C-alpha positions in Angstrom: 65.9 14.4 -22.7 63.7 11.9 -21.1 66.3 10.0 -19.8 67.0 6.2 -20.0 67.0 4.9 -16.7 65.2 1.5 -16.7 62.3 0.9 -14.6 60.3 -2.2 -13.4 57.7 -1.3 -16.2 59.7 0.0 -19.1 61.8 3.0 -20.2 60.9 6.8 -19.8 58.2 7.9 -22.1 58.6 10.6 -24.7 57.9 14.2 -24.3 55.2 14.5 -26.8 51.4 14.2 -26.4 50.5 11.6 -28.7 48.6 9.7 -26.1 45.0 9.7 -24.7 43.8 13.2 -23.6 43.6 12.2 -20.0 47.3 10.8 -19.9 50.3 12.9 -18.3 52.6 14.8 -20.8 55.8 16.7 -20.3 55.3 19.0 -22.9 51.6 20.0 -21.7 53.3 20.5 -17.9 55.8 22.5 -19.3 53.5 25.1 -20.9 52.0 25.9 -17.5 55.4 25.8 -15.5 56.6 29.2 -14.2 59.7 27.8 -12.4 63.5 28.1 -12.6 64.7 25.0 -10.7 61.8 22.7 -10.1 61.3 20.6 -13.1 64.2 21.7 -14.9 64.6 18.1 -16.1 61.3 15.8 -15.9 61.0 12.1 -16.7 57.9 10.3 -17.2 57.3 6.8 -17.0 54.5 4.2 -17.7 54.9 2.5 -14.5 57.8 2.4 -11.9 58.1 0.5 -8.4 58.1 3.9 -6.9 59.0 7.3 -8.1 61.2 7.8 -5.1 63.1 4.7 -5.9 63.6 5.8 -9.3 64.7 9.2 -8.2 67.2 8.0 -5.8 69.0 6.1 -8.6 69.2 9.4 -10.7 70.4 11.3 -7.6 73.2 9.0 -7.0 74.3 9.3 -10.7 74.4 13.0 -10.3 71.0 14.2 -11.2 70.5 18.1 -11.2 68.7 19.9 -8.4 64.9 20.3 -9.7 64.6 17.0 -11.5 61.4 15.6 -11.3 60.1 12.0 -11.7 56.5 11.1 -12.7 54.7 7.9 -13.3 51.4 6.7 -14.4 51.5 3.9 -12.2 53.6 2.8 -9.1 53.5 -1.0 -8.0 55.4 -0.5 -4.9 54.5 3.0 -3.7 54.6 3.6 -0.2 53.8 6.3 2.5 55.2 6.9 5.9 56.3 4.3 8.0 56.6 1.8 5.0 52.8 1.7 4.6 51.7 0.8 0.7 50.2 3.8 -1.2 47.5 2.6 -3.5 48.7 3.9 -6.9 46.4 2.6 -9.7 47.3 3.5 -13.3 46.2 6.6 -15.3 44.2 8.2 -12.4 46.3 10.0 -10.0 49.6 11.9 -9.7 52.7 10.3 -8.4 55.7 12.1 -8.3 59.2 12.5 -7.0 61.4 16.0 -6.9 64.9 16.0 -6.3 66.7 18.8 -4.1 70.3 19.3 -3.1 70.1 21.9 -0.3 73.0 23.2 1.7 71.6 22.4 5.2 72.0 20.4 8.3 70.3 17.0 8.1 68.0 17.7 11.4 66.6 20.6 8.7 65.4 17.9 6.1 61.7 17.6 8.0 61.0 21.2 6.8 60.7 19.6 3.2 57.7 17.9 4.6 56.3 21.2 5.6 56.9 22.8 2.1 55.4 20.0 0.5 52.3 20.0 2.4 52.0 23.9 1.5 52.4 23.5 -2.2 49.9 20.6 -2.3 47.2 22.6 -0.4 47.8 25.5 -2.6 47.5 23.4 -5.6 44.3 21.8 -4.2 42.9 25.1 -2.9 43.0 26.4 -6.4 40.7 23.6 -7.7 38.2 25.1 -5.1 38.6 22.8 -2.4 39.3 23.5 1.4 42.5 21.5 1.6 44.0 21.4 5.5 47.2 19.5 6.7 47.1 16.6 8.9 50.5 16.6 10.9 53.1 15.6 9.7 52.2 14.7 6.1 48.7 14.3 5.0 46.6 16.6 3.2 42.7 16.4 3.8 39.8 17.7 2.1 36.4 17.9 4.3 38.4 15.5 6.8 39.5 12.8 4.2 42.8 12.0 3.1 43.6 13.1 -0.6 47.4 13.2 -0.5 50.6 12.5 1.2 54.3 13.2 1.3 57.2 11.2 1.8 60.6 13.0 2.4 64.1 11.0 2.1 67.5 12.4 2.6 70.8 10.8 1.6 74.4 11.8 2.1 76.2 9.2 0.0 79.8 8.5 0.0 81.3 10.2 -3.3 77.8 12.1 -4.2 76.6 15.4 -3.2 73.8 15.1 -0.3 70.1 15.3 -1.7 66.5 15.3 -0.3 63.7 13.6 -2.4 60.4 14.9 -1.9 57.6 12.1 -2.9 54.0 13.0 -3.4 51.2 11.1 -4.1 47.7 12.6 -4.7 44.5 10.8 -5.2 43.2 12.9 -8.3 40.5 11.1 -10.4 40.2 8.0 -8.6 36.8 7.2 -7.6 35.3 6.3 -4.2 34.1 2.7 -5.4 38.0 1.9 -6.5 39.3 3.1 -3.1 36.7 0.9 -1.0 37.8 -2.0 -3.1 41.5 -1.4 -2.6 41.7 0.0 1.2 38.4 -1.5 2.5 37.8 -0.3 6.2 40.5 2.4 5.8 38.6 3.9 2.7 36.3 5.9 4.9 39.2 8.1 5.7 40.2 8.7 2.1 38.7 10.3 -1.0 39.9 11.8 -4.2 39.8 15.4 -5.5 37.4 14.6 -8.4 34.9 13.1 -5.9 35.3 16.2 -3.8 35.1 18.7 -6.7 32.3 16.5 -8.5 34.4 16.9 -11.8 37.2 15.6 -13.3 40.6 17.2 -12.6 43.2 17.9 -15.4 46.3 16.1 -14.1 48.9 18.1 -16.2 47.4 21.5 -15.1 47.4 20.1 -11.5 51.0 18.8 -11.9 52.3 22.3 -13.0 50.4 24.0 -10.4 52.0 21.7 -7.9 55.6 22.2 -9.0 54.9 25.9 -9.4 54.0 26.3 -5.6 56.7 23.9 -4.7 59.3 26.4 -6.2 57.6 29.3 -4.3 57.9 27.8 -0.8 61.2 26.7 -1.5 62.2 30.1 -2.2 60.7 31.2 1.0 62.9 28.5 2.8 65.9 29.5 1.1 65.1 33.3 2.3 65.3 31.7 5.7 61.7 32.7 6.5 61.1 30.1 8.8 58.5 32.0 10.6 56.7 32.5 7.2 56.5 28.9 6.4 55.3 28.0 10.0 52.7 30.8 9.9 51.2 29.5 6.8 51.1 25.9 7.5 49.5 26.9 11.2 46.6 28.6 9.0 46.0 25.5 7.1 46.5 22.9 10.4 43.6 20.4 10.5 44.4 19.3 13.8 44.8 22.3 16.1 42.4 22.2 19.0 41.0 18.6 18.3 41.3 15.6 20.4 43.9 12.9 19.3 45.5 9.6 20.1 49.4 9.6 19.7 50.9 6.0 19.0 54.6 6.2 19.4 57.2 3.3 20.8 55.3 2.9 24.1 51.4 2.8 24.9 49.0 5.0 23.0 48.0 8.2 24.8 45.5 10.8 24.0 45.4 14.5 24.1 44.3 18.0 22.4 46.3 19.1 19.6 47.9 22.4 20.0 49.6 23.1 16.9 53.3 23.0 16.0 56.3 24.5 17.9 59.1 26.4 16.2 61.0 23.0 15.1 57.8 21.9 13.4 57.1 19.3 16.2 53.3 18.6 17.0 52.4 20.0 20.5 49.8 17.9 22.4 48.2 18.7 25.8 47.5 15.6 27.6 44.5 15.0 29.7 46.6 15.9 33.0 47.2 19.2 31.3 51.0 18.7 30.3 52.2 19.8 26.8 54.0 17.1 25.0 56.0 17.3 21.7 55.7 14.6 19.0 58.4 14.0 16.9 57.7 11.0 14.8 54.7 9.3 16.2 51.4 8.4 14.5 48.4 10.6 15.1 44.8 9.7 14.9 41.8 11.9 15.1 39.2 11.0 17.9 36.4 13.6 16.9 
C-alpha cells in the first residue's frame, strides 16, 4: 500500500518508478533494503508540510512501527528549536521514521544518537568524512550536510511513539544554499558538493534505513556503551572551543565529549566541567 493520507501538496505517490531517473522511488529503495522493521511500510509524497507532521498523523491512527514517510519537497520543514529547514524539491532527502519503543521518555534523546550514527554510516559509505556536531547535526569538512529532529508522544488512547525525522542536503548546490540561507550558507554544504558527483538518492535512502535498523538493534540489546563509543569516535566537537547559548547569558569553554547520559560536557575557562542538556553550541575555532 502507498497509503492515502492527504498532504498539503497532494496524495501519496505510487510505488512504481514511471518517473524521472533521479526521482525517489519506493520500489528502488526496497531493492536495497535488508531490514525487518524499518521500512516495512513506506509512503512517498511529492510534497508535504513536513514528513514529521504527516507521520504524526499516521502514528495517531495506529501506523505500524517502522513506517517511513518520504517526500520530494517540504514546505514547512523544520529543525531543532523550530528553525526552518531549506527543503527544495527533487534534490535532497526528507524522511521520518516511526518507532514504538518500550522505554522511559527520558531515554528518547538516545534516538538522536542512533539517527546521527546511521547518517554518518550512510555518508561515510559515499567516501565522505562525516562527523557529528552535538546534538543533532552531521558535518562533512566542518560544514553541515544533515540534521535530525526527534519527537515523542504518548497520546491518550494510542500507543506511545517516537518519530525520527532526518533532512539531508544530497544534491542541492552551494549556489542554491547561498541564495536560501544567505550568511548561514557558509556553514552548510551538500553531499554532491563534497563528493564532486551526484549522489543516488534511492541508494542513499536504503543505506540510511539499513544503518538505522542496525543501530536500533544495538539499542534494543541495551548496549548503551557501544552506542556511546561509536558516537564519541565520530564526535566533531571534542577538544574544540565553543560558545554555549542557553536560557541565560552565553558562555564559552572547550568541548570534552558526552557523558553517560548523552549530555555534552564543556570545560569552562575557569576549569569547571558543565553539562549541556539542550542548549545551542557554536564552534569558535
